[in-house]
Structure formats: C-alpha cells, structure tokens
C-alpha positions as CSV (number, residue, x, y, z in Angstrom):
1,M,122.7,112.5,96.1
2,Q,125.2,109.6,97.2
3,A,127.7,112.6,98.2
4,T,126.8,112.0,102.0
5,I,128.1,107.9,101.7
6,P,131.3,108.7,102.8
7,F,130.9,111.0,105.9
8,I,128.5,108.4,107.3
9,S,130.6,105.8,106.8
10,L,133.6,107.6,108.8
11,R,131.3,108.3,111.4
12,H,130.4,104.9,111.4
13,I,133.7,103.6,111.7
14,L,135.1,106.5,114.2
15,L,132.6,105.6,117.1
16,Q,133.6,101.8,116.2
17,V,137.2,102.9,117.1
18,E,136.0,105.1,120.2
19,M,137.3,108.2,118.4
20,R,133.9,110.4,119.4
21,H,135.9,112.5,121.0
22,T,138.1,113.7,118.3
23,T,138.6,117.1,115.9
24,L,138.1,114.3,113.0
25,Y,134.7,113.3,114.6
26,I,133.8,117.2,115.0
27,V,134.7,118.3,111.4
28,N,133.6,115.2,109.9
29,G,130.1,116.0,111.2
30,L,130.4,119.3,109.6
31,L,131.0,117.5,106.4
32,L,128.2,115.7,106.5
33,A,125.8,118.6,107.2
34,V,127.2,120.6,104.4
35,S,127.3,117.6,102.2
36,F,123.8,116.9,103.1
37,S,122.8,120.2,102.8
38,I,123.6,120.8,99.1
39,A,122.9,116.8,98.1
40,R,119.3,116.4,99.4
41,I,117.9,120.0,100.4
42,Y,119.5,123.1,97.9
43,I,118.8,120.8,94.7
44,W,115.1,120.4,95.1
45,F,115.6,124.4,94.9
46,H,117.3,124.3,92.4
47,L,115.4,121.2,90.5
48,V,112.2,123.5,91.0
49,H,113.5,126.8,89.9
50,T,115.2,125.4,86.9
51,Y,111.9,123.7,85.8
52,A,110.0,127.0,86.1
53,V,113.1,128.8,84.3
54,Y,112.2,126.0,81.3
55,R,108.8,126.9,81.8
56,G,108.9,130.1,81.7
57,L,107.1,130.8,85.6
58,P,107.8,131.7,89.1
59,F,109.0,129.5,91.3
60,I,105.6,128.1,93.0
61,D,103.7,128.3,89.8
62,G,107.1,126.4,88.4
63,F,106.8,124.0,91.4
64,L,102.7,123.7,91.1
65,A,103.1,123.1,86.9
66,L,104.4,119.9,88.2
67,P,102.3,116.4,88.0
68,T,100.6,115.9,90.7
69,I,102.5,112.7,91.8
70,C,105.9,114.6,91.3
71,S,104.9,117.3,93.5
72,C,103.4,114.7,96.1
73,C,106.6,112.8,96.0
74,T,108.9,116.2,95.5
75,I,107.2,117.3,99.3
76,G,107.3,113.7,101.0
77,F,111.1,113.1,100.0
78,F,111.2,116.8,101.1
79,I,109.8,116.6,104.6
80,L,111.9,113.1,105.0
81,N,115.3,115.0,103.9
82,S,114.3,117.7,106.1
83,I,113.8,115.8,109.2
84,W,117.6,114.2,108.1
85,F,119.0,117.3,107.9
86,V,117.7,118.6,111.4
87,K,119.2,115.3,113.3
88,I,122.0,115.7,111.9
89,L,122.6,119.4,112.5
90,L,121.4,118.5,116.5
91,L,124.3,115.4,116.4
92,V,127.2,118.0,115.3
93,K,125.6,120.4,117.8
94,R,125.7,117.6,120.5
95,S,129.1,116.3,119.5
96,S,130.8,120.0,119.4
97,K,129.3,120.5,123.2
98,E,131.1,117.6,124.0
99,I,134.4,118.6,122.8
100,L,134.1,122.2,124.1
101,N,133.8,120.5,127.3
102,L,136.4,118.3,127.6
103,L,138.6,121.0,125.9
104,K,137.3,123.0,129.3
105,L,138.4,120.4,131.6
106,S,141.4,120.1,130.1
107,K,142.4,123.3,130.4
108,S,140.9,123.6,134.1
109,S,142.9,120.4,135.4
C-alpha cells in the first residue's frame, strides 16, 4: 500500500527546489498515478475477486458475502481512494498542460 510514498516525496522535493516545470516532475506524476491506481484502486477489485473465487461466488455476491462492517469500511476506503485518484489525475493533467504550453512558447520565440 505504501508504493506511492516515494513518488509523493519526490513531488514534494521537486516543488521545494522549484523544479515544477521539468520532465522529471511530469514523469513522477505519471508514475504516482500508475502506482496509486495499482496499489489503491486495482488491489480492491483483486481482493474481492480472490475472496469470491475462494467462496465459489460471482464477484458481486462475493462482495455481499463479506461481513457488514468489512463491506462498509471497504466502500468507504474505496470512495476516499477514488477521490484521491481523481485529484492525482487532475494534477498530472494540469502539470502536463503547463509543460506543453512552455514548450510551445519556447518554440515560437
């Protein structure tokens, strides 16, 4: 679950040393988005699928077969992780647009 920490830390360092408009910053953002999607989003589907297969149930029935407290907590964490994932994607999109605008300005001058 902590696969995203190195990318978050590098992003913070790059911001502190004012390297926000670099290729490294963009690549780091993309790697952050990929690692977050795997470590926090995909893993949820994988765990529920594995549990459903273990119980011999379809995916939805496997999720519904979880104890109520597990289902509620799982949904809560999935919603929070989804919100953070959207924020990360928006950050990558904004950073990419800024870099592309800088490249266009440097080519036109």
